[in-house]
N, C-alpha and C positions, 0 to 999 in steps of 0.2 A: 523486216521485223527483227529486232534485237532483243534477246532474252538474257537474263542473268541467272546463272546456276551457282548455288552455294553448296560446296562439298569439299572435304579435305583431299589433298593430293593422294592419288592411288585408290580412291573409292571406286570399286569395280561396278557398283550400281550406276555411277555417273557415266561410265564408259558407253553403256547402251544408249543413253540419252544423247551424248555427243556424236556417236556414230550415226544415229538416226538423223541428227541435225546436218551432218555432212552429206548424207544422201539427199536430203530435202533442200539443201542450200540455205539453211537457216543460221544466222549469226548468233553465237552464244558467248556472252561475256562471262569470264571465270575469275572473280576477284580472289585475292589471297584469303585463305581460310584456315584457321587452326582449330582442330577438333578439341572439345572440352574447354575451349576459351571463347571463341566467337559464337558458338551455338548456345552459350549460357547467358548471353546478354539479354536484357529486357526487350530490346529492339528485335532480336532474332526470335525470341520466344513468342512474340506476336505473330510472326510468320509461321512458326512450327512449334506449337505449344509443348510438345514433348522433347523439343530440341533435336529431333531427328533430321538427318541429311540423307540424300540431297533434297534441296528445295529450289523450285524454279519461280522466278519473279517475272511476270508478264505485264503488259500494259493493262490487262483486265484484272489482275490480282495475282495471288500466290497459289501455287500447286505443290502439295507435298506427296510423298510416297513415290518411289522411283518408277514403278510400273505405270502409275497414272501419268507421270510426267512423260515417260517414253511414249505412251499412247498418244498423248497430246501432240508431241513433236511429230510423230509419224503421221498423224492426221492432217498436219498443216498443208500438205500437198496431196492431191488425189492422183495426179498423173504419174507419180513414181511407183504407185502400187505398194508402198511400204507397209500399209495396213491391210493389204489384200485388194484385189480388183473387183470382188463381188462380196455380197453379204455373207455368203458361205465361206469364202476365203478369210474374211475378217474374223468370223467365228473360229476358224481353224487357227488363226494367229493367236486369238485369246486362249484357245485350248493349250497351245504349246507354252505360252507365257505362264499360265497357271500351273501347268505340269512342271515347268522349270522351278517355280517358286517352292513347290512342295517336295519334288523328287530329286532335284539337283542342287539348288542353292542351299537348302537346309543341311544336307550331309557335307557339301563342299565347304561351308563356313565352319562347321564343327571340326573338320580336318585341318583347315587352314588357319583359323583364328588363333590357336595357341602360338603359331609361328609369327603372327603379327602382333602378339602381345595383348590381344583383346580378352583372351580367356586362359585359364590354367589348363595345362596338358592333362589328359585323362586317357589312359591306354584303352580302357573298355569302350569309351565313347568314340575314340578314333577308329577302333576296329569296326564298330557298327557303322560309322560314317563311310568307311571304305566299301562295306558290303552294300549299303543303301545307294551310294553313288553308282556302283557297278550295276545295280538293278535298274536304275534310271537310264543309264547309258545303253543298256541292253535293249530297252524299248525303242530308243532313238535309233540304234544301229539297225534294228529290224525294219524300222520305217524307211531308213535311208538306203536299204538294199535295193529298192525299186524307185527311188526318188533322188533328184539332185539337191533339192532344198526341202525344208520342212513344209512349206506351203507353196503351191504353184510352181512356176518355172523361173522364179527369180528370188533374190534375197528379200526377205521381209523382216519386220520387227521380231518375228519368232526366231529367225536365225541369229539376229543381232543379240537378242536377250540370252539365248542358250549359249552362244559362243563366248560372250563376255563373262558369263557365269563360270564357264569352264576354263577361262584364261589362267587364273592363278593356280588352280589345281594342276593343270597341264604344265605350267611353268615351274612349279616348285615341288610337287609331291607325287604326281602320277608318272611313274617310270615307264620305260618302253614295254616292260612285261605287262603292266596294267593296261596301257593304251592299246597294245596289240590285240587285246580281246575284242576291240571295237573298230575294225578296219574301215567300215563305212562312215562311222563318226569321224575318224581321223582324216579321211579323204575330204569330207564335208568341211571340217574345221580348218583344214589347210586352205581350202578354196576361199572360205570366209575371211580369214585373217590376212590373206594376201590381196584383198580388194583395197583400192586406194583409200576409200572412206574409212576402213578399219585402220590401215597403217597411219592415216593422218591423226588418229587419236591414240592408238596403243603402240605405234612403232612396230619394229620387227619382233616377232615372237620366237624365242628359243625354248624348246621343250626340255623338260627335266631329264637329266642323265641319271640322277639318283634322287631318292626321297630326302628332302631337306629335314633336318631334325632340330636345328637351332633357329634363331630368329632370321627372318628374311626382310629385305627392303623392297618396298614398292614405290613407284614414282607416279606423279600426276600425269594427266593426259598430255600427249605430244601436241602442243599448240605453238603458233608462231608469235613472235614479238613479245608484248607485255603479258601474254597469258601464261608464260612459264612461271611456276611458283619459285619465289626467291628463297634462297637458303641463307639464313642469317648466321654469321659467325660470332661466336662468343668473344667478348672483349678480353684481351689479355691483361692481367694485373701489371701495373707499372713496376719496372725494376728499380731498386734503390740506386741512387746516384753513386757512381764510383768516385773515390778520392782522386783528385787530380794530382798528378806527379809533374813536378817541374822538369822540363826537358830543355836541353840546349836547342836553340832554333836551328833547324836543318837548313843546309844551303839551298838556295832556290833551284828548282828543277827546270830543265830546259823545256820550253813549250812543246807539247806533243804535236806532231804533224797530223793534220786532219786527213783521215782516210777518204780518198775520193771514191764515190760510188762507181761500181763497174759499169761497163756499157750495157750489160744485160739488165742491171738494176735500174739504170736510167730509163731504158726502154720500157721496163715493167711499170715504172712510176708514171711515165708519160702515156702509156697505153690506156685508152678509155675503157671503163668497165662495160662488159657485155650486158646489154639489156635483154631480158627474156622476150623472145619474139611472140607476137600474138599468133593464135592458131590460124591456119590458112583460111578456114571458113569464116572466122571473125573478120579477117582482112577483107574477104570477099563481100561480106555483108556491108562493110563500110564503103568499099570502093565500087561495088556493083550491086546496089540494092535490088531486091526481088519483090514483086508484089505478092508472091505466094507466101502465106504464113503457115509454117509447119505446125505450130501449136493449135491453130484453128482447125487444120485438117485432122490432127490427132483427136481433138474434141468431137469433131463431126463423126469420125469413124467409131469412137468409143460410145457415143450417145445415139447411134442410129437405130438402136433397138431392133436389130435384125434387118432393117431396110438397107441392105448393102447396095442394091441397085441405085437407090437415091443418093447414097453416100458417094458411090463411084461416079455418078453423074456430076455431083458437085466437084469431085476431084478433077475430072477432065475439063470442067468449066473454069477452074481456078489455077490449075498447075501452070507454072512458067518453065517450059522446057529449055529456055535460054539460060536459066539460072540453076536448074536442077536436072538430074538424069535418073533413069531407072535401070537397075542392073539385075540380071539373073546370075546366080551362083550355083554351080553344080559341084558337089563334093568329088574330089579326085579319087578317093579310095573306097568307093561303095562296096567293092568286093570284100572288104575287111569287116563290113557291118554284119554281125551275126546275132547279137543280143540287143533287144529293143531298149532296155533301160540304159545300157552303155551308150547307145546311139543318142538317146535322149539327153544323156549327160553331155554329149558333144555339143548339141545345139544350145543347151542351157548354159554351158560354159562360154560359148561363142557370144551369146547375147549379153552375158554379164560383163564380158571384157570390152564392150563397146561403149561404156558409159561416158567416156571422154567426149564423144561426138553425138550424144543422145539428142541434143538440140537440133541437129541437122540430119537425122537419120530416122527412117521408118521402114518397117517391112515385116515379112514373115519368114519363118524357117519351118520346113515340113519334112517328115519322114514318111515315105510311102513304100508299098510293097508287101512282102510277107516275111515275118520274122524267121530266121534260120534258113530261109530259101533265097532271099534276095531283097535288100532294102536300099533305098536311095534317099539322099538328103539334098534338097533344093531350097534355095532362098531367093526372094525377090525384095530388093532394097531400093527405096527412094533416097537419094543422097544429094547434098549441095554440090554444085559444080558438075563437071563432066569427066571426072577421073575417080577411079576406085582406090587409088593409092592412099588417100587419107584414112580409109577404113583399114587397109592392110598395115599402115603405120601404127595405128593404135591397137591393133589386134592381130597378133601373129597367126592365129588360126585361119584368118582370111586367105593366107597363102595356100591353104589346102583346097581351094576352090578354083574352078575355071569360071571366070567372070565374062559376061556378055552384056554389052550396053544395048538394051532393046529400044532406046530412044536416040540412037545415033543420028546426028544432024538435026535434032529437035523434032523428030517424027517417030511415032509409034504405030506400027501396022495394026490392022484389025485383029489379026491372028494373035499378036502379042498382047493386045488389050484384053482379048478373051482369056488368055492364059493368066495374065496378071489378075483379072477379076477372080478367076478360080482360086488362085493361090492366096489371095488376100481375103477371101470370103468363105471358102469351102473347107469342111473338115471330114468329108465323106470319101470322095474319090477324086484323084488328080491324075490326068493323063492315063486313064484307064486302070489305075491301081488304087487299092484302098489306102486311106490315110491312117497311119499308125500313131502319129504325134504331130502336133502343129503348135507353134509358138509365135506370138505377135510381139514385135519390138516397137514400143511407142513411148 
């Protein structure tokens, strides 16, 4: 599916739409667009009667209002969980999106808009905007004191919407003194903006060292190829012709000796350009096809409605242990786990950093034991091939685990099958210890 998004370069409301599209693998075309010019044409006003942007054009018609567009894009795929994995989580996403509109976006734009030239500066309004934004951030900071993300155990549209709303304030006007009031928000914001899907749209984020007082420059989304907005240079006025002065003809110059390229330059020209290599799993799929379909298994697991015995029976009937393997990972530093929410942040961060191989990975991560007395993190992952190195290559956190292949030689013992069943289906007790937190990666 290819969508077309109309918005001027630097429109922060468009960022959340494009980041959601990155997570869901949706192609978005971004034509050149000039505010107060392109949105005043009769053709555009048919799409958006008030001339507001962003506007999304789909094969079914046009959608206006940025939150509605972002919700549409987030819902285009269910397996990513971008709009929540349950009806309750979807409602919580809506809650934070609405909270953001009223309690963050409004004061943020009042503070930022004078710098962008959209409104006149007003000291009283700016002072109130600072107070109101701080009040909204305090609510989020308290929520994030015991949570890694705003909803559930992974990034959702709620995180994307709030983070992109805070992008310009944090880049231009919120100094370290202001930001330091909200340590949990800053930890969460830093996690979000360093995700590949965020960086693909907004690039690297540099936080404000001091509050900007003059005009600031914003840029469009970081996109590849023809999606970059072009900057037109003004034409220079032609210079009047100079009067020609008669000169005596100069004696002919000796022809210049052509400079021969150095050996290094010749080798550089002759060297073929390196082509980006396909991922090892992609090569494996092409060269050694497997009958096991990961997406089908993930759907079976997600839609089993609690019948995990039936789901696991299907799993063992269809799994191809010649092309896949199952690994148990035990955290090396369990003695350092003292506070549950910090341990939960560890497994939440681990899951978030494995998106590169999501197509070829499934599993659970659990925390069991007793908080402050002794906790353990254990994971069970199904992965393409028979090596755990691709997981470690895309996620440095994986080096902090001792990995054991429980399907060595294409065989899984009954004991290991029982443990796998427990870890993939139970959230009460594991290996005689209470489960404190459990996350599924699918």
